[in-house]
PAKE-872164 format. One record per residue (C-alpha): residue number from 1; residue in three letters; x, y, z. Coordinates in steps of 0.05 Angstrom, whole numbers. Layout:
REM PAKE-872164
[NUM, 'ALA', [X, Y, Z]]
...
END
This chain:
REM PAKE-872164
[1, 'MET', [768, 389, 112]]
[2, 'SER', [715, 332, 122]]
[3, 'VAL', [726, 267, 84]]
[4, 'ALA', [671, 254, 34]]
[5, 'ARG', [624, 196, 54]]
[6, 'GLN', [574, 165, 9]]
[7, 'VAL', [516, 119, 29]]
[8, 'VAL', [451, 94, 0]]
[9, 'VAL', [387, 95, 42]]
[10, 'GLU', [330, 48, 25]]
[11, 'ALA', [264, 63, 63]]
[12, 'ASP', [195, 36, 63]]
[13, 'GLY', [132, 40, 105]]
[14, 'GLY', [65, 3, 106]]
[15, 'SER', [-4, 5, 137]]
[16, 'ARG', [-47, -57, 144]]
[17, 'GLY', [-114, -21, 128]]
[18, 'ASN', [-91, 50, 103]]
[19, 'PRO', [-104, 74, 156]]
[20, 'GLY', [-89, 16, 202]]
[21, 'PRO', [-31, -16, 242]]
[22, 'ALA', [30, 16, 209]]
[23, 'GLY', [106, 11, 212]]
[24, 'TYR', [168, 32, 175]]
[25, 'GLY', [237, 3, 157]]
[26, 'ALA', [301, 33, 132]]
[27, 'VAL', [369, 9, 117]]
[28, 'VAL', [435, 46, 105]]
[29, 'ILE', [478, 12, 51]]
[30, 'ASP', [550, 18, 29]]
[31, 'PRO', [545, 33, -44]]
[32, 'ALA', [612, 2, -61]]
[33, 'THR', [595, -66, -29]]
[34, 'GLY', [522, -69, -23]]
[35, 'GLU', [528, -87, 52]]
[36, 'PRO', [480, -59, 102]]
[37, 'LEU', [512, -12, 153]]
[38, 'ALA', [452, 1, 197]]
[39, 'GLU', [379, -17, 202]]
[40, 'ALA', [318, 20, 234]]
[41, 'ALA', [247, -3, 242]]
[42, 'GLU', [189, 15, 286]]
[43, 'TYR', [114, 5, 296]]
[44, 'ILE', [79, 72, 296]]
[45, 'GLY', [9, 55, 314]]
[46, 'VAL', [-51, 70, 268]]
[47, 'ALA', [-31, 111, 207]]
[48, 'THR', [-33, 113, 132]]
[49, 'ASN', [17, 84, 82]]
[50, 'ASN', [41, 154, 66]]
[51, 'VAL', [55, 173, 138]]
[52, 'ALA', [93, 107, 146]]
[53, 'GLU', [134, 117, 84]]
[54, 'TYR', [155, 187, 106]]
[55, 'ARG', [172, 160, 176]]
[56, 'GLY', [215, 109, 141]]
[57, 'LEU', [251, 163, 104]]
[58, 'ILE', [263, 203, 167]]
[59, 'ALA', [291, 143, 202]]
[60, 'GLY', [338, 126, 144]]
[61, 'LEU', [366, 197, 140]]
[62, 'THR', [375, 200, 214]]
[63, 'ALA', [411, 134, 215]]
[64, 'ALA', [457, 156, 158]]
[65, 'LYS', [473, 221, 195]]
[66, 'ALA', [487, 182, 259]]
[67, 'LEU', [535, 136, 224]]
[68, 'PHE', [579, 194, 203]]
[69, 'PRO', [568, 249, 253]]
[70, 'ASP', [632, 285, 233]]
[71, 'ALA', [622, 283, 159]]
[72, 'GLY', [582, 348, 157]]
[73, 'ASP', [565, 374, 88]]
[74, 'ALA', [612, 322, 58]]
[75, 'LEU', [560, 265, 71]]
[76, 'ARG', [523, 246, 7]]
[77, 'VAL', [459, 204, 13]]
[78, 'HIS', [423, 172, -44]]
[79, 'VAL', [352, 152, -23]]
[80, 'ARG', [316, 96, -59]]
[81, 'MET', [243, 86, -44]]
[82, 'ASP', [182, 53, -81]]
[83, 'SER', [138, 109, -58]]
[84, 'LYS', [129, 154, -119]]
[85, 'LEU', [94, 204, -75]]
[86, 'VAL', [151, 214, -25]]
[87, 'VAL', [205, 212, -81]]
[88, 'GLU', [169, 267, -123]]
[89, 'GLN', [152, 311, -65]]
[90, 'MET', [221, 308, -33]]
[91, 'SER', [252, 321, -103]]
[92, 'GLY', [208, 384, -108]]
[93, 'ARG', [171, 362, -170]]
[94, 'TRP', [104, 352, -135]]
[95, 'LYS', [71, 400, -85]]
[96, 'ILE', [56, 376, -16]]
[97, 'LYS', [-17, 391, -7]]
[98, 'HIS', [-40, 348, 51]]
[99, 'PRO', [-30, 383, 118]]
[100, 'ASP', [-9, 317, 151]]
[101, 'MET', [48, 308, 102]]
[102, 'LYS', [78, 377, 106]]
[103, 'PRO', [109, 372, 175]]
[104, 'LEU', [137, 303, 158]]
[105, 'ALA', [169, 327, 95]]
[106, 'ALA', [197, 387, 133]]
[107, 'ARG', [228, 341, 185]]
[108, 'ALA', [260, 298, 130]]
[109, 'ALA', [286, 358, 93]]
[110, 'ALA', [319, 387, 157]]
[111, 'ILE', [361, 326, 175]]
[112, 'LEU', [414, 339, 121]]
[113, 'PRO', [429, 395, 74]]
[114, 'PRO', [383, 390, 12]]
[115, 'SER', [445, 389, -33]]
[116, 'SER', [469, 326, 3]]
[117, 'VAL', [409, 282, -13]]
[118, 'THR', [384, 254, -80]]
[119, 'TYR', [323, 213, -91]]
[120, 'GLU', [305, 154, -137]]
[121, 'TRP', [242, 116, -147]]
[122, 'ILE', [251, 40, -152]]
[123, 'PRO', [200, -16, -162]]
[124, 'ARG', [175, -50, -98]]
[125, 'ALA', [212, -114, -117]]
[126, 'GLN', [279, -78, -109]]
[127, 'ASN', [261, -49, -40]]
[128, 'LYS', [254, -116, -6]]
[129, 'HIS', [302, -102, 52]]
[130, 'ALA', [265, -41, 78]]
[131, 'ASP', [197, -73, 65]]
[132, 'ARG', [216, -134, 106]]
[133, 'LEU', [239, -89, 164]]
[134, 'ALA', [172, -52, 162]]
[135, 'ASN', [134, -117, 164]]
[136, 'GLU', [179, -144, 221]]
[137, 'ALA', [160, -82, 262]]
[138, 'MET', [87, -91, 249]]
[139, 'ASP', [90, -166, 264]]
[140, 'ALA', [127, -154, 329]]
[141, 'ASP', [72, -108, 354]]
[142, 'ARG', [19, -157, 333]]
[143, 'ASP', [55, -209, 374]]
[144, 'GLY', [63, -162, 434]]
[145, 'ARG', [136, -150, 423]]
[146, 'THR', [181, -91, 404]]
[147, 'TRP', [225, -97, 342]]
[148, 'GLU', [298, -108, 357]]
[149, 'ALA', [352, -103, 306]]
[150, 'SER', [388, -165, 336]]
[151, 'ALA', [327, -209, 321]]
[152, 'SER', [318, -182, 249]]
[153, 'THR', [326, -230, 191]]
[154, 'ALA', [314, -178, 138]]
[155, 'ALA', [389, -174, 119]]
[156, 'LEU', [393, -249, 114]]
[157, 'ASP', [330, -255, 71]]
[158, 'THR', [358, -202, 24]]
[159, 'PRO', [418, -221, -20]]
[160, 'SER', [478, -182, 4]]
[161, 'ALA', [508, -175, -66]]
[162, 'ARG', [460, -123, -97]]
[163, 'THR', [491, -127, -167]]
[164, 'ALA', [469, -109, -237]]
[165, 'SER', [499, -138, -300]]
[166, 'ALA', [497, -71, -334]]
[167, 'PRO', [473, -1, -320]]
[168, 'PRO', [398, 6, -336]]
[169, 'PRO', [378, 50, -395]]
[170, 'VAL', [371, 123, -382]]
[171, 'GLN', [296, 119, -374]]
[172, 'GLY', [249, 116, -314]]
[173, 'PRO', [181, 126, -286]]
[174, 'PRO', [143, 192, -300]]
[175, 'GLY', [178, 250, -266]]
[176, 'ASP', [246, 214, -265]]
[177, 'GLN', [276, 229, -331]]
[178, 'ALA', [319, 289, -311]]
[179, 'ALA', [391, 279, -330]]
[180, 'GLY', [416, 283, -258]]
[181, 'ALA', [367, 229, -235]]
[182, 'ALA', [383, 185, -296]]
[183, 'ARG', [457, 191, -282]]
[184, 'ALA', [446, 174, -209]]
[185, 'ARG', [406, 113, -226]]
[186, 'ALA', [457, 87, -277]]
[187, 'ALA', [515, 101, -228]]
[188, 'LEU', [479, 65, -173]]
[189, 'ALA', [470, 2, -215]]
[190, 'ALA', [544, 4, -230]]
[191, 'ALA', [565, 15, -158]]
[192, 'ARG', [522, -44, -137]]
[193, 'GLY', [564, -85, -184]]
[194, 'ALA', [640, -84, -191]]
[195, 'ALA', [647, -12, -214]]
[196, 'ALA', [673, 43, -168]]
[197, 'PRO', [621, 86, -136]]
[198, 'GLU', [650, 155, -155]]
[199, 'GLY', [595, 170, -204]]
[200, 'LEU', [539, 160, -155]]
[201, 'PHE', [546, 224, -115]]
[202, 'PRO', [584, 276, -155]]
[203, 'MET', [625, 321, -110]]
[204, 'PRO', [625, 396, -121]]
[205, 'GLY', [667, 416, -180]]
[206, 'ALA', [668, 346, -209]]
[207, 'GLN', [657, 342, -282]]
[208, 'GLU', [589, 306, -296]]
[209, 'PRO', [581, 262, -358]]
[210, 'GLU', [536, 284, -412]]
[211, 'PRO', [469, 245, -415]]
[212, 'PRO', [461, 198, -474]]
[213, 'VAL', [433, 232, -535]]
[214, 'GLU', [380, 180, -549]]
[215, 'ALA', [348, 178, -479]]
[216, 'ALA', [276, 159, -490]]
[217, 'PRO', [227, 212, -467]]
[218, 'VAL', [172, 197, -420]]
[219, 'THR', [107, 232, -437]]
[220, 'GLY', [82, 277, -383]]
[221, 'ALA', [143, 272, -339]]
[222, 'ALA', [150, 346, -329]]
[223, 'ALA', [78, 359, -306]]
[224, 'PRO', [43, 299, -277]]
[225, 'ALA', [-31, 300, -294]]
[226, 'ALA', [-52, 282, -222]]
[227, 'GLU', [-19, 271, -155]]
[228, 'PRO', [-30, 205, -116]]
[229, 'SER', [-78, 211, -60]]
[230, 'GLU', [-52, 230, 9]]
[231, 'ALA', [-99, 196, 55]]
[232, 'PRO', [-111, 229, 121]]
[233, 'VAL', [-79, 202, 184]]
[234, 'ALA', [-122, 163, 233]]
[235, 'SER', [-98, 172, 304]]
[236, 'ALA', [-24, 168, 287]]
[237, 'PRO', [17, 176, 351]]
[238, 'GLU', [72, 227, 360]]
[239, 'PRO', [134, 197, 324]]
[240, 'THR', [189, 171, 369]]
[241, 'ALA', [263, 169, 356]]
[242, 'ALA', [281, 114, 307]]
[243, 'ARG', [320, 57, 337]]
[244, 'VAL', [383, 48, 296]]
[245, 'ALA', [429, -12, 307]]
[246, 'PRO', [484, -42, 266]]
[247, 'ALA', [459, -98, 218]]
[248, 'PRO', [471, -168, 247]]
[249, 'GLU', [537, -201, 230]]
[250, 'PRO', [533, -254, 176]]
[251, 'SER', [530, -324, 201]]
[252, 'ALA', [593, -368, 196]]
[253, 'THR', [551, -417, 159]]
[254, 'PRO', [529, -391, 90]]
[255, 'VAL', [454, -381, 84]]
[256, 'ALA', [428, -420, 24]]
[257, 'SER', [383, -380, -21]]
[258, 'ALA', [364, -379, -93]]
[259, 'PRO', [404, -326, -131]]
[260, 'GLU', [365, -266, -150]]
[261, 'SER', [371, -242, -221]]
[262, 'ALA', [389, -170, -234]]
[263, 'ALA', [328, -127, -239]]
[264, 'THR', [320, -70, -288]]
[265, 'PRO', [275, -14, -269]]
[266, 'GLN', [209, -13, -306]]
[267, 'THR', [213, 36, -364]]
[268, 'GLY', [143, 38, -389]]
[269, 'TRP', [84, -4, -406]]
[270, 'GLY', [119, -40, -464]]
[271, 'SER', [175, -66, -422]]
[272, 'ALA', [139, -79, -357]]
[273, 'PRO', [155, -148, -325]]
[274, 'ASP', [108, -205, -331]]
[275, 'LEU', [74, -206, -262]]
[276, 'GLY', [30, -265, -279]]
[277, 'ALA', [-45, -271, -272]]
[278, 'PRO', [-72, -225, -219]]
[279, 'ALA', [-119, -248, -163]]
[280, 'THR', [-186, -220, -186]]
[281, 'LEU', [-238, -206, -133]]
[282, 'VAL', [-308, -202, -163]]
[283, 'LEU', [-349, -163, -112]]
[284, 'LEU', [-423, -182, -109]]
[285, 'ARG', [-467, -144, -62]]
[286, 'HIS', [-523, -186, -33]]
[287, 'GLY', [-594, -184, -59]]
[288, 'GLU', [-648, -142, -27]]
[289, 'THR', [-677, -153, 42]]
[290, 'ALA', [-741, -123, 70]]
[291, 'LEU', [-699, -65, 97]]
[292, 'THR', [-663, -48, 31]]
[293, 'PRO', [-719, -10, -6]]
[294, 'GLN', [-734, 28, 58]]
[295, 'LYS', [-660, 51, 61]]
[296, 'ARG', [-651, 31, 133]]
[297, 'PHE', [-585, 18, 165]]
[298, 'SER', [-573, -56, 163]]
[299, 'GLY', [-505, -77, 189]]
[300, 'SER', [-476, -134, 229]]
[301, 'GLY', [-506, -112, 294]]
[302, 'GLY', [-580, -115, 275]]
[303, 'THR', [-631, -171, 261]]
[304, 'ASP', [-591, -206, 206]]
[305, 'PRO', [-649, -204, 155]]
[306, 'GLU', [-658, -257, 101]]
[307, 'LEU', [-668, -242, 27]]
[308, 'SER', [-736, -218, 6]]
[309, 'ALA', [-772, -248, -55]]
[310, 'THR', [-740, -194, -98]]
[311, 'GLY', [-672, -208, -68]]
[312, 'ARG', [-677, -283, -82]]
[313, 'ASP', [-694, -267, -155]]
[314, 'GLN', [-633, -220, -157]]
[315, 'ALA', [-589, -275, -130]]
[316, 'GLU', [-613, -323, -184]]
[317, 'ARG', [-601, -274, -238]]
[318, 'ALA', [-530, -262, -213]]
[319, 'ALA', [-519, -338, -210]]
[320, 'ALA', [-542, -346, -282]]
[321, 'HIS', [-496, -290, -302]]
[322, 'PHE', [-436, -322, -271]]
[323, 'ALA', [-453, -389, -297]]
[324, 'ALA', [-455, -362, -369]]
[325, 'LEU', [-387, -326, -358]]
[326, 'GLY', [-354, -389, -328]]
[327, 'THR', [-296, -347, -297]]
[328, 'VAL', [-310, -354, -222]]
[329, 'GLN', [-264, -406, -191]]
[330, 'GLU', [-277, -394, -114]]
[331, 'ILE', [-332, -364, -73]]
[332, 'VAL', [-322, -327, -6]]
[333, 'SER', [-379, -298, 32]]
[334, 'SER', [-394, -253, 91]]
[335, 'PRO', [-424, -292, 150]]
[336, 'LEU', [-488, -253, 148]]
[337, 'ARG', [-551, -290, 124]]
[338, 'ARG', [-566, -245, 63]]
[339, 'CYS', [-498, -256, 37]]
[340, 'ARG', [-495, -331, 50]]
[341, 'GLU', [-563, -339, 15]]
[342, 'THR', [-539, -299, -45]]
[343, 'ALA', [-473, -339, -47]]
[344, 'ALA', [-509, -405, -42]]
[345, 'ALA', [-552, -389, -104]]
[346, 'VAL', [-489, -376, -144]]
[347, 'ALA', [-452, -437, -115]]
[348, 'ALA', [-509, -483, -133]]
[349, 'ARG', [-502, -463, -206]]
[350, 'LEU', [-426, -466, -209]]
[351, 'GLY', [-419, -528, -166]]
[352, 'LEU', [-370, -492, -118]]
[353, 'ASP', [-367, -491, -42]]
[354, 'VAL', [-377, -427, -4]]
[355, 'HIS', [-322, -404, 45]]
[356, 'VAL', [-340, -353, 98]]
[357, 'ASP', [-293, -297, 120]]
[358, 'GLU', [-313, -256, 182]]
[359, 'GLY', [-274, -197, 154]]
[360, 'LEU', [-327, -187, 101]]
[361, 'ARG', [-386, -172, 146]]
[362, 'GLU', [-421, -105, 142]]
[363, 'THR', [-407, -47, 190]]
[364, 'ASP', [-437, -51, 259]]
[365, 'PHE', [-482, 9, 260]]
[366, 'GLY', [-496, 6, 335]]
[367, 'ALA', [-560, 42, 357]]
[368, 'TRP', [-573, 62, 285]]
[369, 'GLU', [-591, -8, 263]]
[370, 'GLY', [-659, -11, 231]]
[371, 'LEU', [-667, 65, 229]]
[372, 'THR', [-671, 109, 166]]
[373, 'PHE', [-622, 165, 155]]
[374, 'GLY', [-674, 216, 174]]
[375, 'GLU', [-691, 180, 239]]
[376, 'VAL', [-616, 178, 258]]
[377, 'ARG', [-610, 252, 244]]
[378, 'GLU', [-670, 267, 288]]
[379, 'ARG', [-648, 223, 346]]
[380, 'HIS', [-571, 226, 343]]
[381, 'GLY', [-556, 287, 303]]
[382, 'ASP', [-489, 305, 333]]
[383, 'ASP', [-463, 234, 327]]
[384, 'LEU', [-486, 230, 255]]
[385, 'THR', [-452, 296, 238]]
[386, 'ALA', [-387, 271, 269]]
[387, 'TRP', [-392, 204, 232]]
[388, 'LEU', [-401, 239, 166]]
[389, 'ALA', [-340, 283, 179]]
[390, 'SER', [-289, 231, 204]]
[391, 'PRO', [-272, 158, 189]]
[392, 'ASP', [-253, 151, 263]]
[393, 'ALA', [-323, 168, 289]]
[394, 'ALA', [-367, 110, 307]]
[395, 'PRO', [-443, 105, 305]]
[396, 'THR', [-482, 116, 369]]
[397, 'GLY', [-481, 59, 418]]
[398, 'GLY', [-414, 25, 405]]
[399, 'GLY', [-416, 15, 331]]
[400, 'GLU', [-356, 9, 284]]
[401, 'SER', [-319, 69, 253]]
[402, 'PHE', [-301, 66, 180]]
[403, 'ALA', [-228, 65, 199]]
[404, 'GLU', [-240, 0, 239]]
[405, 'VAL', [-280, -31, 184]]
[406, 'ALA', [-224, -13, 135]]
[407, 'GLY', [-174, -49, 179]]
[408, 'ARG', [-211, -115, 179]]
[409, 'VAL', [-232, -111, 107]]
[410, 'ALA', [-160, -99, 84]]
[411, 'ALA', [-137, -159, 126]]
[412, 'ALA', [-190, -202, 94]]
[413, 'ARG', [-169, -177, 27]]
[414, 'ASP', [-96, -195, 41]]
[415, 'ARG', [-115, -265, 65]]
[416, 'ILE', [-159, -279, 4]]
[417, 'VAL', [-108, -250, -47]]
[418, 'ALA', [-52, -293, -17]]
[419, 'ARG', [-94, -355, -15]]
[420, 'TYR', [-122, -349, -85]]
[421, 'ALA', [-64, -317, -123]]
[422, 'GLY', [-77, -318, -198]]
[423, 'ARG', [-150, -340, -190]]
[424, 'THR', [-218, -306, -198]]
[425, 'VAL', [-256, -305, -132]]
[426, 'LEU', [-326, -283, -121]]
[427, 'LEU', [-335, -243, -56]]
[428, 'VAL', [-407, -238, -34]]
[429, 'THR', [-409, -182, 16]]
[430, 'HIS', [-440, -112, 31]]
[431, 'VAL', [-440, -40, 15]]
[432, 'THR', [-385, -16, 61]]
[433, 'PRO', [-334, -73, 49]]
[434, 'ILE', [-343, -66, -28]]
[435, 'LYS', [-334, 9, -26]]
[436, 'THR', [-276, 1, 20]]
[437, 'LEU', [-240, -47, -27]]
[438, 'VAL', [-252, -1, -86]]
[439, 'ARG', [-228, 60, -46]]
[440, 'LEU', [-165, 25, -23]]
[441, 'ALA', [-150, 1, -92]]
[442, 'LEU', [-155, 71, -118]]
[443, 'GLY', [-116, 104, -62]]
[444, 'ALA', [-177, 149, -49]]
[445, 'PRO', [-190, 185, 16]]
[446, 'PRO', [-243, 158, 65]]
[447, 'GLU', [-296, 210, 44]]
[448, 'ALA', [-297, 172, -25]]
[449, 'LEU', [-342, 122, 12]]
[450, 'PHE', [-399, 173, 6]]
[451, 'ARG', [-387, 184, -69]]
[452, 'MET', [-402, 114, -94]]
[453, 'GLU', [-469, 82, -110]]
[454, 'LEU', [-477, 7, -101]]
[455, 'SER', [-543, -25, -119]]
[456, 'ALA', [-569, -88, -88]]
[457, 'ALA', [-538, -148, -126]]
[458, 'SER', [-491, -103, -164]]
[459, 'ILE', [-423, -128, -188]]
[460, 'SER', [-356, -92, -180]]
[461, 'ALA', [-285, -122, -193]]
[462, 'VAL', [-214, -107, -171]]
[463, 'ALA', [-151, -143, -196]]
[464, 'TYR', [-90, -150, -151]]
[465, 'TYR', [-22, -159, -183]]
[466, 'GLY', [43, -193, -157]]
[467, 'ASP', [76, -125, -147]]
[468, 'GLY', [24, -103, -98]]
[469, 'ASN', [-14, -56, -146]]
[470, 'ALA', [-88, -60, -157]]
[471, 'SER', [-133, -43, -215]]
[472, 'VAL', [-207, -28, -209]]
[473, 'ARG', [-242, -64, -267]]
[474, 'LEU', [-315, -54, -255]]
[475, 'LEU', [-363, -14, -208]]
[476, 'ASN', [-437, -23, -194]]
[477, 'ASP', [-455, -64, -256]]
[478, 'THR', [-528, -83, -256]]
[479, 'SER', [-538, -105, -328]]
[480, 'HIS', [-549, -178, -307]]
[481, 'LEU', [-612, -155, -268]]
[482, 'ARG', [-647, -124, -330]]
END
């Protein structure tokens, strides 16, 4: 008879652009000691967050199986991920609708018997090890390298003693209040401390404890109102086998690090941790140019027009609006003239400097620059049809695809949010970058770009919190122009 083996898998994936350069990370952990047993990470090319997260899960389960090849059905794996989508879909509570997710979920489900694997959602702050592995893989590719386990510092950066002072209350995020999930979460917290791990993975025939009588219900847990978006994949390469290697041996010299307090999973709005003030990006579209009322393509590859008289008036009205509010602390602009002129009007009122970020420029529309939509359809009909159908299609003549624009806009967003954490920043930019920032904040698919209206000199706003989540506060407000 096989000896029962129990492990925890923590997995994560990320995309710098969604879709954009992507990678995953996974770590197999001894539940009794909290020590990592194996790590896996890989850069996977251009993909979405969802694809990267599923690839991380596949790598983690594969690594766990490889560690104990003779365990058979006696292997018990408890998966912890901060992807609500993956956890709910693999637990069978949410349907898998997107065609790109179905084969990945099937691969993950086929690695081990379904009865051997349990899933738990955890906040991002509790998934640091896997997150750092994923970022190491993406950083390695950016630097022209391949991720190697021997060079990883993720285990050193993550406290080895994953402890909890007491099991968390039997509550959890929506869809995670079932008694089995609650028991698994509480047992995991105990196993990460001094308690024995037996309760984490109940063996067949073992007596399971009754759930606490006063477990707080979570409204809507049984039937989620909506499923998170599954953004389509952009040119994701065929997955390769995950490279699994033993975690690096701890150094003989202790690594000094600040102790990390035990984290309790978020149990609802009332008990959410204080994440501090968000970085708030106020998104101002530039004022009109001569091309704006004619509805002509005007990107970064054309004539770089200046503001018209109407556009200058709009910029002054926006400046007066922000001066009255008194909330803007920094100004960042696209390098194109129409944005710099709009930003200068606001900066003059607020007494601020204007910083320029190349990532905020408009799409390069190639041969379509200066043409109307009708003229493009007449001259480049097939290219226009392809462009409307796919974020990977570029305008005629070497323009930028929406996927390419999303990558650089997301990179600019990350730079600005990191630099101005907790501050309110005015971004003076264009239609596509603003729509892209809103789309990414909502987790909406690329086709959402065609379902938003943005008037000249309109104001939108997105807040970015310390846990990585975003909140759209405003879209296409033109009240200051009336």
